C-alpha positions in Angstrom: 110.2 272.0 288.0 110.9 271.9 291.7 108.0 274.1 292.8 105.9 271.8 290.6 106.9 268.8 292.3 106.1 270.3 295.4 102.5 271.5 294.2 101.9 268.1 293.2 103.0 266.6 296.4 101.0 269.1 298.4 97.9 268.0 296.8 98.5 264.5 296.6 98.9 264.8 300.9 96.0 267.2 300.7 93.7 264.1 299.6 94.7 261.6 301.4 91.8 261.0 303.1 90.2 260.3 299.3 92.9 258.4 298.2 92.8 255.9 301.4 89.1 255.7 300.4 89.3 254.7 297.2 92.4 252.3 297.2 90.5 250.8 300.4 87.2 250.0 297.8 89.2 249.0 295.0 91.5 246.3 296.9 88.3 244.6 298.7 86.2 244.9 295.0 89.1 243.3 293.3 89.4 240.4 296.4 85.5 239.9 296.2 83.3 241.2 293.0 79.9 240.5 295.9 81.8 243.8 297.6 80.9 246.5 294.4 77.4 245.2 294.1 74.9 248.4 295.1 73.2 246.6 297.8 76.6 245.9 299.5 77.3 249.5 299.0 74.0 250.8 300.3 74.1 248.8 303.6 77.8 250.3 304.1 76.7 253.7 304.2 73.5 252.6 306.0 75.5 250.8 308.9 78.2 253.3 308.9 75.6 256.2 309.5 75.0 256.3 313.4 79.0 256.1 313.6 79.0 258.9 311.3 76.4 261.1 312.8 78.6 260.6 316.0 81.8 261.5 314.5 80.1 264.8 313.1 79.8 265.6 317.0 83.0 264.2 317.6 84.5 266.4 314.8 83.0 269.8 316.6 84.9 269.0 320.0 88.3 267.9 317.7 88.0 271.2 316.1 88.4 273.1 319.4 91.0 271.1 320.6 89.2 269.2 322.9 88.1 265.1 323.2 84.6 263.7 324.0 85.0 260.0 325.3 81.4 259.8 326.7 79.9 259.2 323.6 79.3 255.7 323.8 78.0 255.9 327.1 75.8 258.8 326.2 73.9 256.9 323.4 73.1 253.9 326.1 71.9 256.1 328.6 69.7 258.4 325.7 68.1 255.5 323.7 67.9 253.6 327.0 65.8 256.2 328.6 63.7 256.7 325.2 63.2 253.3 325.6 62.0 252.3 329.0 59.9 255.2 329.0 58.2 254.4 325.5 57.9 250.6 327.4 56.2 252.4 330.6 53.9 255.2 328.9 53.6 254.0 325.4 54.9 257.4 323.9 55.2 257.6 320.1 58.3 257.6 318.4 58.8 261.3 318.4 58.8 262.3 321.8 61.0 259.2 322.6 63.5 260.8 319.6 63.1 264.3 322.1 63.3 262.7 325.3 66.8 261.1 323.8 67.9 264.2 322.5 67.2 266.0 325.9 69.5 263.2 327.4 72.0 264.0 325.3 72.2 267.7 325.8 72.7 267.1 329.5 75.7 265.0 328.8 76.8 267.3 327.0 76.3 270.3 329.2 78.1 268.8 332.0 81.0 268.0 329.9 80.8 271.8 328.9 80.2 272.7 332.9 83.3 271.1 333.8 85.9 271.6 330.7 84.8 275.8 331.0 83.7 276.5 334.2 85.5 273.9 336.3 88.8 274.1 333.9 89.3 270.3 334.3 90.9 268.7 331.0 88.3 267.3 328.5 89.9 263.6 328.7 89.4 263.6 332.8 86.1 264.5 332.3 84.8 262.5 329.4 86.3 259.6 330.6 84.5 260.6 334.0 81.0 261.1 332.8 81.9 257.9 330.0 81.9 255.4 333.3 79.5 257.1 335.3 77.0 257.2 332.3 77.5 253.4 331.5 76.7 252.7 335.4 73.6 254.8 335.3 72.6 253.1 332.5 73.2 249.4 333.9 71.3 250.7 337.1 68.7 252.0 334.9 68.2 248.7 333.2 69.3 246.2 335.7 71.6 245.1 333.0 68.4 244.0 331.2 68.3 244.4 327.4 65.4 246.8 326.7 63.3 245.9 323.4 61.8 248.9 321.2 58.4 248.8 319.5 57.8 248.1 315.6 57.2 251.9 315.1 60.8 252.5 316.0 62.3 249.5 314.1 60.4 250.7 310.9 62.1 254.1 311.1 65.4 251.9 310.7 63.7 250.1 307.5 61.9 252.8 305.8 63.1 254.8 302.8 62.3 258.0 301.4 62.4 258.7 297.9 64.5 255.2 297.5 66.8 256.3 300.1 67.0 254.5 303.5 66.0 256.6 306.6 69.3 256.4 308.5 71.2 257.6 305.1 68.8 260.5 304.9 69.4 261.3 308.6 73.5 261.3 308.5 73.0 263.3 304.7 71.0 265.8 306.7 73.8 265.9 309.8 76.5 266.3 307.3 74.8 269.2 305.7 73.8 271.0 308.7 77.3 270.3 310.6 78.9 271.8 306.8 76.7 274.9 306.9 77.5 275.9 310.7 81.3 275.1 310.1 81.7 276.9 306.8 79.0 279.6 306.5 78.5 280.9 310.1 80.3 283.0 312.6 80.3 280.1 315.4 82.2 277.9 312.3 85.0 280.3 312.2 85.4 280.8 315.9 85.3 277.1 316.3 88.5 276.6 313.9 89.9 279.8 315.7 89.2 278.5 319.2 91.3 275.2 318.1 94.1 277.0 316.2 94.6 278.5 319.6 92.4 279.4 322.2 94.5 282.3 324.0 94.9 284.0 320.0 91.6 283.7 319.7 90.0 285.1 323.2 92.4 287.7 322.6 90.7 288.7 318.9 87.4 288.8 321.3 86.1 285.3 320.5 84.0 283.8 323.8 86.4 280.5 323.5 84.2 279.2 326.4 81.2 279.4 325.1 82.1 278.0 322.0 83.8 275.2 323.6 80.7 274.6 325.6 78.3 274.9 322.1 80.9 272.2 320.7 80.1 269.8 323.3 76.6 270.2 324.0 76.6 269.6 319.9 78.3 266.5 320.4 76.1 265.2 323.1 72.8 266.1 320.9 74.0 264.3 318.0 75.6 261.4 320.3 72.0 260.0 321.5 70.7 260.9 318.0 72.8 258.4 316.7 72.3 256.0 319.2 68.4 256.2 317.9 68.9 256.2 314.8 71.4 253.0 315.8 68.7 251.6 318.1 66.0 251.9 315.3 68.1 249.7 313.2 69.0 246.8 315.8 65.3 246.9 317.9 66.8 246.8 321.2 69.5 248.5 323.6 71.6 245.8 325.6 74.1 246.4 328.6 77.1 246.7 325.6 75.3 249.2 323.3 77.9 252.0 322.3 80.8 250.7 323.9 83.9 251.3 322.2 81.6 253.4 319.8 84.2 256.3 320.8 87.3 255.2 319.8 84.9 254.1 316.6 84.0 258.0 316.0 87.7 259.5 316.6 89.3 257.6 314.1 86.7 258.2 311.6 87.3 261.7 312.2 91.0 261.6 312.4 91.0 259.7 309.1 88.8 262.3 307.7 91.8 264.4 308.5 90.2 266.2 311.4 93.6 266.5 313.7 93.5 265.6 317.1 95.1 268.8 318.0 92.5 271.0 316.4 92.0 273.9 314.4 92.4 271.2 311.0 89.8 269.1 309.8 86.2 269.4 307.8 82.7 267.0 308.3 82.5 266.6 304.4 84.4 264.8 302.4 86.5 264.7 305.8 84.6 262.7 308.3 81.9 261.3 306.3 85.0 259.2 304.3 86.6 258.3 307.6 82.9 257.0 308.9 82.4 255.0 305.6 85.8 253.9 305.5 85.6 251.6 308.7 82.3 250.0 308.1 83.9 249.5 304.3 87.0 247.6 305.8 84.7 245.3 308.6 82.4 244.9 305.6 85.2 243.6 303.1 86.4 241.7 305.6 83.4 239.9 305.9 83.0 239.8 302.2 86.5 238.2 301.6 85.7 235.4 304.1 89.2 236.4 306.4 89.2 234.6 309.6 86.2 235.8 312.2 89.1 236.0 314.7 91.6 237.8 312.6 89.0 240.5 311.5 89.4 242.9 314.1 93.7 242.9 314.1 93.1 243.5 310.7 90.7 246.2 311.0 92.8 247.8 313.1 95.7 247.4 312.0 94.1 249.0 308.4 92.9 252.1 311.1 96.0 252.4 312.5 98.4 252.6 309.1 95.5 255.0 308.0 95.9 257.2 310.9 99.6 256.8 310.7 99.6 258.2 307.3 97.5 260.8 307.7 99.9 262.1 310.7 102.9 261.9 308.4 100.7 263.8 306.2 100.1 266.8 308.3 103.9 266.9 309.2 105.4 266.8 305.7 102.6 269.4 305.0 103.9 271.5 307.5 107.4 271.4 306.0 106.0 272.3 302.7 104.3 275.0 303.7 107.6 276.6 306.2 109.7 276.2 302.9 107.2 278.0 300.9 106.9 280.7 303.4 111.2 280.6 303.1 110.7 280.6 299.4 108.6 283.8 299.3 
């Protein structure tokens, strides 16, 4: 019976993110039946799409054992550059998107160069690029809001086969990331680098190149998330993208990605984490929670979820060591 109980406990612990997601959904559904309406659920996923896209990029970096605190500034500067050029030269949305992604690549490359070539800790590097990017954005915009034309906002409201375009883009990003992590050599190298950089290097993996690729991918997806967000909002203001990095990290961690690298997945992990965060906010609004209490309650729920995830990882490690001794 003891091995059976241990096996059951292991299965439960491995699926904590899914259980947290279902539990949150059921609680808010019972507190507010309106929360369970299809339109409400669709809006939650749609609003979570840009955070989810950025969180997928963050997952790549976290899996290598790094972190990127500059994604909020990245999405701000990249969307701002696209908006300013559209205002000045009347660029088509596709070209504006390519410019936006180009700025994201630049952010990712700067972070990658500093981390892999200059050997500076990722926390310090990306904190510096976070402040530098925000300052650059304020200088370019003079802290004024930049409005986007109807051709961009139409994308945020458009649907493809009855599904809102932001959700379609989010799904496409998740599918691409899942294929990279689970079906390619690069994906295996990312996990190996996160498990142990020195061991991966001795095994013949070019760990610096793998890390650089992760940062560039994170930069590109942060800029794409910024474009998806602005397509729904219609403008970029001086506070655009602030604190997004913490939501992206929380989404990845809530989905089971380890802050120490080597453990995690984008589906269902990061996807559930991103939707869970948005679900909490939507649930607090649906239950008419006091406006001033909402940030505190949301923070408490997220903290509890991360704490449970930490306890889960610790317990799984103990069970793993016990199984090894038993064998």
